[in-house]
Each structure stands twice: as C-alpha cells, then as structure tokens.
C-alpha positions as CSV (number, residue, x, y, z in Angstrom):
1,M,-92.3,28.5,-11.0
2,N,-88.5,27.9,-10.8
3,K,-86.5,27.1,-7.8
4,A,-84.8,30.5,-7.6
5,K,-88.2,32.2,-7.3
6,L,-89.2,29.7,-4.6
7,F,-86.3,30.8,-2.4
8,L,-87.3,34.5,-2.9
9,I,-90.9,34.2,-1.8
10,L,-90.7,31.5,0.8
11,P,-88.0,32.4,3.3
12,L,-90.5,33.4,6.1
13,I,-92.8,30.4,5.8
14,G,-90.2,27.7,5.0
15,M,-90.1,26.7,8.7
16,L,-93.9,26.5,8.9
17,S,-94.8,24.2,6.1
18,C,-93.4,21.0,4.6
19,G,-94.3,19.5,1.2
20,K,-93.0,17.5,-1.7
21,A,-91.1,19.6,-4.2
22,K,-90.9,18.7,-7.8
23,T,-87.1,18.7,-7.6
24,E,-84.6,18.6,-4.7
25,D,-80.9,19.1,-4.5
26,K,-78.7,16.0,-4.4
27,G,-75.5,17.9,-4.5
28,E,-73.9,20.6,-6.6
29,G,-75.5,20.7,-10.0
30,T,-77.6,17.6,-9.4
31,K,-81.4,17.4,-9.1
32,S,-83.7,14.5,-8.6
33,E,-87.0,14.7,-10.5
34,T,-90.2,13.5,-8.8
35,V,-91.7,10.6,-10.8
36,S,-95.5,11.0,-11.0
37,V,-97.3,7.8,-12.0
38,T,-101.0,7.4,-12.6
39,I,-102.6,4.0,-12.0
40,K,-106.2,3.4,-13.2
41,G,-108.7,0.6,-13.7
42,S,-110.0,-2.5,-11.9
43,D,-111.9,-1.9,-8.6
44,T,-110.8,-5.4,-7.6
45,V,-107.1,-4.3,-7.7
46,L,-107.9,-0.8,-6.3
47,P,-107.4,-1.5,-2.6
48,L,-104.1,-3.3,-3.2
49,A,-102.8,-0.5,-5.5
50,Q,-103.8,2.2,-3.0
51,K,-102.1,0.4,-0.2
52,E,-98.9,-0.2,-2.2
53,A,-98.9,3.4,-3.4
54,E,-99.1,4.7,0.1
55,E,-96.3,2.5,1.4
56,L,-94.1,3.3,-1.6
57,M,-94.5,7.0,-1.2
58,K,-93.6,6.7,2.5
59,K,-90.4,5.0,1.5
60,N,-89.5,7.1,-1.5
61,S,-90.2,10.9,-1.5
62,D,-89.2,11.1,-5.2
63,V,-92.3,9.1,-6.2
64,S,-95.9,10.5,-6.5
65,V,-98.6,7.9,-7.3
66,T,-102.3,8.6,-8.2
67,V,-104.7,5.6,-8.1
68,V,-108.2,5.7,-9.6
69,G,-110.8,2.9,-10.0
70,G,-113.6,2.6,-12.5
71,G,-113.1,-0.9,-13.9
72,T,-110.7,-2.8,-16.0
73,G,-112.2,-1.6,-19.2
74,V,-111.8,2.0,-18.0
75,G,-108.2,1.4,-17.2
76,L,-107.4,-0.2,-20.6
77,T,-109.2,2.6,-22.4
78,A,-107.1,5.1,-20.5
79,L,-104.0,3.1,-21.5
80,I,-105.0,3.3,-25.1
81,D,-105.7,7.1,-24.8
82,K,-102.3,7.6,-22.9
83,T,-104.2,9.1,-19.9
84,T,-102.7,6.6,-17.5
85,D,-99.3,5.0,-17.0
86,I,-100.5,1.7,-15.6
87,A,-103.9,0.0,-16.1
88,M,-105.1,-2.2,-13.3
89,A,-106.9,-5.3,-14.6
90,S,-108.7,-8.3,-13.2
91,R,-108.9,-10.1,-16.6
92,D,-106.7,-10.6,-19.7
93,I,-106.7,-8.1,-22.6
94,K,-109.7,-8.8,-24.9
95,T,-109.1,-9.5,-28.6
96,E,-110.5,-6.2,-29.7
97,E,-108.2,-4.4,-27.2
98,K,-105.2,-6.3,-28.5
99,L,-106.2,-5.3,-32.1
100,R,-106.5,-1.6,-31.0
101,F,-103.0,-1.6,-29.5
102,A,-101.7,-3.3,-32.6
103,E,-103.2,-0.6,-34.8
104,L,-101.5,2.0,-32.7
105,K,-98.2,0.0,-32.9
106,R,-97.9,-0.3,-29.2
107,E,-96.7,-3.3,-27.1
108,I,-98.4,-3.8,-23.8
109,E,-96.6,-5.6,-20.9
110,E,-98.9,-7.6,-18.5
111,V,-97.5,-8.3,-15.1
112,I,-99.3,-10.5,-12.6
113,I,-99.1,-8.9,-9.2
114,A,-101.4,-11.1,-7.2
115,Y,-104.3,-13.7,-7.4
116,D,-107.9,-13.4,-6.3
117,A,-110.6,-15.9,-5.3
118,L,-113.8,-14.4,-6.8
119,T,-116.4,-14.7,-4.1
120,V,-120.1,-15.2,-4.4
121,V,-122.0,-13.5,-1.6
122,V,-125.6,-13.4,-0.3
123,N,-127.3,-11.5,2.5
124,P,-126.4,-13.0,5.9
125,A,-130.2,-13.8,6.5
126,N,-130.2,-16.2,3.6
127,K,-129.9,-19.8,4.8
128,I,-128.3,-21.0,1.6
129,S,-124.6,-21.7,2.1
130,K,-123.5,-23.3,-1.1
131,L,-124.4,-23.4,-4.9
132,T,-123.1,-25.2,-7.9
133,R,-121.7,-23.5,-10.9
134,E,-124.8,-24.5,-12.9
135,Q,-127.1,-23.0,-10.3
136,L,-125.1,-19.7,-10.4
137,E,-125.3,-19.7,-14.2
138,K,-129.1,-20.1,-14.1
139,I,-129.5,-17.4,-11.4
140,F,-127.6,-14.8,-13.4
141,T,-129.1,-15.7,-16.7
142,G,-132.6,-15.4,-15.2
143,E,-133.6,-19.1,-15.4
144,I,-133.8,-19.4,-11.6
145,K,-135.7,-16.6,-10.1
146,N,-136.7,-17.8,-6.6
147,W,-134.5,-19.1,-3.7
148,K,-136.9,-22.0,-3.1
149,E,-135.6,-23.4,-6.5
150,V,-132.2,-24.0,-4.9
151,G,-133.4,-25.1,-1.5
152,G,-133.9,-21.7,0.1
153,A,-136.9,-19.7,1.3
154,D,-139.8,-18.7,-1.0
155,E,-138.3,-15.4,-1.9
156,K,-137.4,-13.6,-5.1
157,I,-133.7,-13.6,-6.0
158,V,-132.2,-10.1,-6.5
159,A,-129.0,-10.5,-8.5
160,Y,-126.3,-7.8,-8.5
161,S,-123.5,-7.6,-11.0
162,R,-120.7,-5.2,-11.8
163,E,-121.2,-3.1,-14.9
164,S,-119.8,-4.2,-18.3
165,S,-116.6,-2.2,-18.1
166,S,-115.5,-4.3,-15.1
167,G,-113.1,-7.1,-15.6
168,T,-114.9,-9.0,-12.8
169,Y,-118.1,-8.8,-14.9
170,E,-116.3,-10.4,-17.9
171,F,-114.5,-13.0,-15.8
172,F,-117.7,-14.1,-14.0
173,K,-119.6,-14.3,-17.4
174,D,-116.8,-16.4,-19.0
175,E,-115.9,-18.7,-16.1
176,V,-119.2,-19.1,-14.1
177,M,-121.9,-18.4,-16.7
178,D,-120.3,-20.4,-19.5
179,K,-120.1,-17.2,-21.6
180,K,-124.0,-16.8,-21.5
181,N,-125.5,-13.3,-21.3
182,Y,-126.7,-11.8,-18.0
183,A,-130.5,-11.6,-17.5
184,T,-131.9,-8.1,-18.3
185,D,-133.2,-7.7,-14.7
186,V,-129.7,-8.3,-13.1
187,L,-128.8,-5.0,-11.4
188,S,-125.5,-3.5,-12.5
189,L,-123.5,-1.5,-10.0
190,P,-120.4,0.7,-10.7
191,A,-118.2,-0.5,-7.9
192,T,-117.5,-3.6,-5.8
193,G,-118.1,-1.8,-2.6
194,A,-121.6,-0.9,-3.8
195,I,-122.3,-4.6,-4.4
196,V,-121.3,-5.4,-0.8
197,Q,-123.6,-2.7,0.5
198,A,-126.5,-3.7,-1.7
199,V,-126.3,-7.4,-0.9
200,G,-125.9,-6.6,2.8
201,Q,-129.1,-4.5,2.8
202,T,-131.3,-6.7,0.6
203,K,-132.5,-10.0,2.0
204,G,-132.9,-11.9,-1.3
205,A,-129.7,-10.5,-2.9
206,I,-126.8,-12.3,-4.4
207,G,-123.6,-10.8,-6.0
208,Y,-119.9,-11.4,-6.6
209,I,-116.9,-9.6,-5.3
210,G,-113.1,-9.9,-5.0
211,L,-111.9,-11.8,-1.9
212,A,-110.5,-8.6,-0.3
213,Y,-113.9,-7.0,-0.2
214,E,-115.5,-9.7,1.9
215,T,-117.0,-8.4,5.2
216,K,-119.5,-9.4,7.8
217,E,-122.1,-7.4,5.9
218,V,-122.4,-10.3,3.5
219,K,-122.1,-14.1,3.6
220,Q,-119.8,-15.9,1.2
221,L,-120.9,-19.2,-0.4
222,A,-119.1,-22.4,-1.1
223,V,-119.1,-23.3,-4.8
224,S,-119.0,-26.6,-6.7
225,Y,-117.6,-27.1,-10.1
226,D,-118.3,-30.9,-10.2
227,Q,-122.1,-30.9,-10.2
228,G,-122.4,-30.7,-6.4
229,K,-119.9,-33.5,-5.4
230,T,-117.5,-31.1,-3.8
231,F,-118.1,-27.6,-2.4
232,V,-115.2,-25.3,-1.6
233,E,-115.3,-22.0,0.2
234,P,-113.2,-19.1,-1.1
235,S,-110.2,-18.3,1.0
236,I,-106.5,-17.4,0.6
237,A,-105.7,-21.1,1.5
238,S,-108.1,-22.6,-1.0
239,A,-107.0,-20.3,-3.8
240,K,-103.4,-21.0,-3.1
241,D,-103.9,-24.8,-3.3
242,K,-106.2,-24.3,-6.3
243,S,-109.0,-26.2,-4.7
244,Y,-111.3,-23.1,-5.0
245,P,-112.5,-23.1,-8.7
246,I,-113.0,-19.4,-9.3
247,S,-109.5,-18.0,-9.0
248,R,-107.9,-15.5,-11.3
249,P,-104.7,-13.4,-11.7
250,L,-104.7,-9.6,-11.1
251,F,-102.6,-7.5,-13.4
252,Y,-100.7,-4.2,-13.8
253,M,-100.5,-3.4,-17.6
254,F,-98.4,-0.7,-19.2
255,D,-96.9,0.4,-22.5
256,K,-93.4,-1.1,-23.0
257,T,-92.1,2.3,-24.1
258,N,-93.1,3.6,-20.6
259,A,-91.3,0.7,-18.8
260,A,-88.5,2.9,-17.2
261,K,-91.1,5.3,-15.7
262,V,-93.2,2.6,-14.1
263,K,-90.4,0.4,-13.1
264,V,-90.4,1.6,-9.5
265,I,-94.1,0.7,-9.1
266,I,-93.7,-2.7,-10.7
267,D,-90.6,-3.6,-8.7
268,Y,-92.3,-2.6,-5.5
269,A,-95.5,-4.7,-6.3
270,L,-93.3,-7.8,-7.0
271,S,-91.0,-7.2,-4.0
272,A,-91.3,-9.1,-0.7
273,E,-92.8,-6.0,0.9
274,G,-95.2,-5.5,-1.9
275,Q,-96.3,-9.2,-1.7
276,K,-96.8,-8.8,2.1
277,N,-99.3,-6.0,1.3
278,V,-101.1,-8.5,-1.0
279,S,-101.7,-10.8,2.0
280,E,-102.7,-8.0,4.3
281,I,-105.3,-6.6,1.8
282,G,-106.8,-10.1,1.5
283,Y,-105.6,-11.4,-1.8
284,I,-103.2,-14.2,-2.7
285,P,-99.5,-13.5,-3.1
286,L,-97.5,-14.9,-6.0
287,N,-95.4,-17.2,-3.8
C-alpha cells in the first residue's frame, strides 16, 4: 500500500491511532526508511538483546528489531541461511561453521558485546555450596551419580543441560568437562529459563546457566579450578577481575556485506548506554 492510498483511507482515524509507518517525510522529496533487523540465537544473550532492542526502538523510531532465542547453533544456522541479520552467540564459531561460511564465500564479523560468568546451580535445599571442576566433570559424564560422593546427602543427582544447539552446552563441555561427552541420562532442556525452573523444583538437581538468569529459585555454587585449593563464586566482580574461572565472551555475529544495515544495532550495543544495559541485565560490561 503506498502513501497516497494511506491518506485517502485514513483521514477519519488518523487522530485515533498511532503506529510506526514504513516511511515518514523528512522534508520535501525526502523519506526515511524504517530499518528492520532480525536478531536470533543464544538464549544466554537473549535477555540482553531484548533489553537493548527495546531501548533502541524507544530512542529511534526508524529502527524495528525482532529478537528470537533458540540457541547459538540456531542463530548461526539462520545466519548461514540468511534468515537473520545478526546471530547471538555464547561461543566462538565452530570449525565446521567456518568451513560452511567459506564455501559460501561469506565473511562473518564477530563482535564481543559483553562477558558472562557461567554459573553452576543446585536446588536451594542442597547443602553443597562448592564443587571442583573435576567433580563437575564426573557429575555430567555420569561417573558421580549420588550427592554423598561429593559430601552431600544420600540422594541421586539429577543433572540438567542445555540441548546441543546451545553455545552454553558447547562451552560447558569444552571448558568444564574437558571435552568429554555428557552422560546419556543428563536431561537436555531447550532454554536456560527451563533449567532454572527444573533445578528449582527438583531437590537433587544440578545445572548451569548464564549469570543474568540467576534467581532465588536456585543456589549458585563456588567453583575450583585448582583441585580444591581455591573456590570462587560467580559474580560480576569475580568475572571482571578474572578470579572466577568459567567466564566467556558473548557475541553478535553478522555477514560483513550486511554491516551497514546492522550498524545501528552494533553501535548501540557498544555504546555507554548499551554497556549500562549489560550491567543492569546481570552480565559484565566490556570496560
């Protein structure tokens, strides 16, 4: 529908409704096109991207942003298929993904927008407050099956994980489990919020989440990467000073040929206001 037709059919209701048009006059012969950007991928990045999209659209009526989760793998597949403008990611691009982009002769830009302290959580009723990396590895590979084996109650461990399309799943496997495979009885859930809910409702449960998802429904654990000599709790402060061992960057990724279109999103994410949103959501800003 062109603009001339809009004026013909809307004169009586123009005073009653207000919405964002696709174009708006900026003076004689000048129109400003609304930029529509789709962001898809990591559930870890999701709450930050949603917050920043909302704030950006309040400031700039010429920008429309759609944000969808599903996991890092989902976002990168969408980037390959050209069904998203920006992929949210909580891990680096895998070798096979790099090869796929190379086959398509496409260059991908990776921009770090924040940092996260990956948080291991248990049910609040669990008396365990700390675990070593080695104990976590054995729990998620199935070697340790009862909490009494790590100083807890005589109770079966119920381990929850993100599904394999998740960047957090990959990061935890690489950095915590020493690249070993998850046990077959580890329960995979499609979203981080579902892990929070499941661990909060299951007495013997354990799982891992992004720092921004931490709530009173679950209890976060201190973690040791030096065989139990030093245990550090996840926090913005411990991630900033790098004393917490399971920290990672969070990314926006996009095709370099699309750089002009997504520039407004990237610039806002890296701006002082965008980085303030990072802190408010519960992640670690770049500076």
